[in-house]
C-alpha positions in Angstrom: 24.7 -18.5 -50.2 26.5 -15.5 -51.3 30.1 -15.1 -52.4 31.2 -12.9 -48.9 29.1 -16.4 -46.4 31.2 -18.3 -48.6 34.7 -16.9 -48.0 34.3 -16.5 -44.3 33.5 -20.8 -44.8 36.5 -20.9 -46.9 37.9 -18.7 -43.6 37.0 -21.2 -41.0 37.3 -24.4 -42.4 41.1 -23.4 -43.2 41.4 -21.9 -39.6 40.1 -25.7 -38.0 43.3 -27.0 -40.0 45.7 -27.0 -36.7 43.0 -29.8 -35.3 43.1 -32.3 -38.2 46.0 -31.6 -40.4 48.3 -32.5 -37.4 52.2 -32.3 -38.6 54.1 -35.5 -36.7 57.6 -35.6 -37.0 58.7 -38.6 -39.3 61.5 -39.4 -37.9 60.4 -39.2 -34.2 58.1 -42.2 -35.3 61.4 -43.6 -36.7 63.4 -43.4 -34.0 60.8 -45.0 -31.1 60.9 -48.3 -34.3 64.3 -49.0 -34.3 65.0 -48.8 -31.0 61.9 -51.7 -30.0 63.6 -53.8 -32.6 66.8 -53.5 -31.2 65.6 -54.0 -27.5 63.5 -56.6 -29.4 66.4 -58.6 -31.5 68.7 -58.2 -28.5 66.7 -60.3 -26.1 65.3 -62.9 -28.0 69.6 -63.3 -28.7 69.8 -63.4 -25.0 66.6 -65.7 -24.2 68.3 -68.5 -27.4 72.1 -68.7 -25.7 70.1 -69.6 -22.5 67.3 -71.6 -23.4 67.5 -75.1 -22.4 64.9 -77.2 -23.6 62.0 -75.6 -21.9 60.7 -71.3 -20.7 60.1 -70.6 -17.5 57.0 -68.5 -16.8 58.8 -65.4 -17.0 60.8 -65.5 -19.7 57.0 -66.2 -21.4 55.9 -63.8 -19.8 58.6 -61.2 -20.8 58.1 -63.2 -25.1 54.9 -62.0 -24.7 55.1 -59.0 -23.1 57.6 -57.9 -25.9 55.2 -59.4 -28.5 52.3 -57.3 -27.0 54.6 -54.2 -27.1 55.6 -54.4 -30.3 52.1 -55.2 -31.9 50.7 -52.5 -30.0 53.3 -50.2 -31.4 53.1 -50.7 -35.1 49.2 -50.7 -34.7 48.9 -47.4 -33.0 51.2 -46.1 -35.8 48.6 -47.4 -38.4 45.7 -46.1 -36.1 47.6 -42.9 -36.2 47.9 -42.7 -40.1 44.3 -43.8 -40.3 42.5 -41.1 -38.3 44.9 -38.2 -39.2 43.5 -39.2 -43.0 40.1 -39.3 -42.2 40.5 -36.0 -40.5 42.3 -34.5 -43.1 40.0 -35.6 -45.7 36.6 -34.3 -44.2 37.8 -31.3 -43.4 39.1 -31.0 -47.3 36.0 -32.0 -48.5 34.0 -29.2 -46.8 36.7 -26.5 -48.2 36.0 -27.9 -51.8 32.8 -27.2 -51.1 33.2 -24.1 -50.0 35.6 -22.8 -52.9 32.3 -24.3 -55.3 29.9 -21.8 -53.8 32.6 -19.2 -53.9 33.3 -19.3 -57.2 29.1 -19.8 -58.0 28.2 -16.5 -55.7 30.9 -14.6 -58.2 29.6 -15.9 -61.3 31.5 -18.9 -62.9 30.6 -22.2 -64.0 31.7 -24.2 -61.6 29.8 -28.0 -63.2 33.2 -29.1 -63.6 34.2 -28.1 -60.1 31.1 -30.0 -59.0 32.1 -33.1 -60.7 35.3 -33.6 -59.6 34.1 -33.1 -55.9 31.9 -35.9 -56.7 34.1 -38.4 -57.9 36.6 -37.3 -54.9 34.0 -38.3 -52.8 33.0 -41.4 -54.5 36.6 -42.8 -53.9 37.6 -41.4 -50.2 34.8 -43.5 -48.5 35.0 -42.4 -44.8 33.6 -45.2 -43.9 36.2 -47.8 -44.8 38.7 -46.0 -43.3 36.8 -46.1 -40.2 36.2 -49.4 -40.2 40.0 -50.4 -41.3 40.7 -47.9 -38.1 38.5 -50.5 -35.6 40.3 -53.5 -37.2 43.6 -52.2 -35.5 42.2 -51.9 -32.3 41.2 -55.8 -31.6 45.1 -57.6 -31.8 46.3 -55.3 -29.6 43.5 -54.9 -27.0 43.5 -59.1 -27.2 46.9 -58.9 -26.5 46.9 -57.0 -23.6 44.4 -58.9 -21.9 46.5 -61.8 -22.5 49.0 -60.8 -19.8 46.6 -59.7 -17.5 44.1 -62.4 -17.2 45.6 -65.7 -18.7 47.8 -68.7 -17.9 50.6 -67.9 -19.8 52.1 -71.5 -19.0 49.0 -73.0 -20.6 47.9 -70.2 -22.9 50.6 -68.2 -23.5 52.0 -69.6 -27.1 47.8 -70.7 -28.6 47.3 -66.7 -28.1 50.5 -65.1 -29.2 49.6 -66.8 -32.3 46.2 -65.6 -32.3 47.3 -62.1 -31.7 49.8 -62.7 -34.5 47.3 -63.8 -37.1 45.1 -61.1 -36.0 47.7 -58.2 -36.0 48.4 -59.4 -39.8 45.4 -59.8 -41.4 44.6 -55.8 -39.7 48.1 -55.0 -41.0 47.9 -56.2 -44.7 43.9 -55.0 -44.5 45.4 -51.5 -43.7 48.3 -51.0 -44.8 48.4 -51.2 -48.5 45.9 -48.3 -48.5 47.8 -46.2 -45.9 51.0 -46.5 -47.8 49.4 -45.6 -50.8 46.9 -43.4 -49.5 48.8 -39.4 -49.8 50.0 -40.5 -53.4 46.5 -41.7 -54.4 44.8 -38.7 -52.5 46.9 -36.2 -54.0 46.4 -37.4 -57.5 42.4 -37.3 -57.2 42.5 -33.7 -55.8 45.0 -31.8 -57.9 43.3 -31.7 -61.3 39.9 -29.7 -58.9 42.8 -27.3 -57.4 43.8 -27.0 -60.7 40.3 -26.4 -62.2 40.0 -23.9 -59.5 43.3 -21.8 -60.3 42.1 -21.6 -64.0 38.7 -19.3 -63.0 39.9 -17.7 -60.3 41.1 -14.7 -62.0 37.6 -14.5 -63.5 36.7 -14.2 -59.8 39.0 -12.7 -58.1 41.1 -14.8 -56.7 45.1 -15.2 -56.8 45.4 -18.5 -55.5 49.0 -20.3 -55.5 49.8 -23.6 -57.7 49.1 -26.8 -55.9 52.0 -29.3 -57.2 52.2 -32.8 -57.0 55.2 -33.7 -54.7 54.8 -37.1 -53.5 56.5 -40.1 -55.6 55.5 -44.0 -55.9 54.8 -46.2 -53.2 54.9 -49.7 -53.3 52.9 -52.0 -50.4 54.3 -55.1 -51.7 58.2 -53.9 -52.3 58.3 -52.5 -48.8 56.8 -55.7 -47.3 59.8 -57.7 -49.0 62.2 -55.7 -48.1 61.3 -55.4 -44.8 61.0 -59.1 -44.7 64.7 -59.3 -46.0 66.0 -56.7 -43.3 63.9 -58.5 -41.0 61.9 -55.8 -40.0 64.9 -53.3 -39.8 63.2 -51.2 -42.8 60.3 -50.6 -41.1 61.5 -47.5 -39.4 62.3 -46.4 -43.2 58.9 -47.7 -44.3 57.2 -45.7 -41.5 59.1 -42.2 -42.1 57.9 -42.6 -45.9 54.3 -42.8 -44.5 54.4 -39.9 -42.2 56.6 -37.3 -44.0 54.2 -38.1 -47.6 51.2 -36.7 -46.1 53.3 -34.2 -44.0 54.2 -32.7 -46.9 51.1 -33.1 -49.1 49.9 -30.8 -45.9 52.0 -28.2 -46.6 51.5 -27.8 -50.1 48.0 -27.8 -49.6 48.5 -24.8 -46.5 50.5 -23.0 -49.4 47.7 -23.6 -51.6 44.9 -22.1 -48.7 47.1 -19.2 -47.4 47.6 -17.2 -51.2 43.1 -17.9 -51.3 43.2 -16.3 -47.4 45.1 -13.5 -48.7 43.4 -13.2 -51.5 39.9 -13.1 -49.8 41.4 -10.3 -47.1 42.1 -8.1 -50.0 38.7 -8.7 -51.6 36.9 -7.9 -48.6 39.4 -5.8 -46.7 
């Protein structure tokens, strides 16, 4: 592949980032979670005050409905995060290949770039993310089916416990990786872009630096704080999760825009 074809591949890849690197307002997600938590706590307090030893069918249905809505809300947020990470990693993997091809076509030694790209691909296996994404669907689907197809007076409590267990399994399978994913991804890919910038002057490319912008996130610490605050920390957790990836996107877009400007000058 010659330099111009490789440059076109870079330009096309970056042009498609609007389809993969979706910017999600973290405050919007946090407000939705906070509103649900407040509604849920208020309803449960009112139900506890009027409880006379047995739940009516209407109360059981309402409790199950609130539970399913909350479960679906949390799982849908994890699903969105997982989908966004997969799309971004796939696009960025293609971008690295085009950058390597371009540098090689311009006569640079790309041995280190190929080695780093291979290591990133080995560590970021999309298949494992897809498995986690599918696991997030099952509890929500089961809970929704329970609401409409089972007698809640007989099966309500048991199905709620089963859905709760499946939800915990799904969340604890996906949440640790998603909490730490933005920083881990940044840590893996940053050396690649630093190496590309090191050889950039030799191939006539003027690309911006790709800086580390994300802090450390602890899934265990966030879980403990969420439990101690009766879930009120969850909106903060969601804000961090979405904001971290947004910040990574913006940092990468800054680098990509500088590459595009340099290629346009070269092939003008």
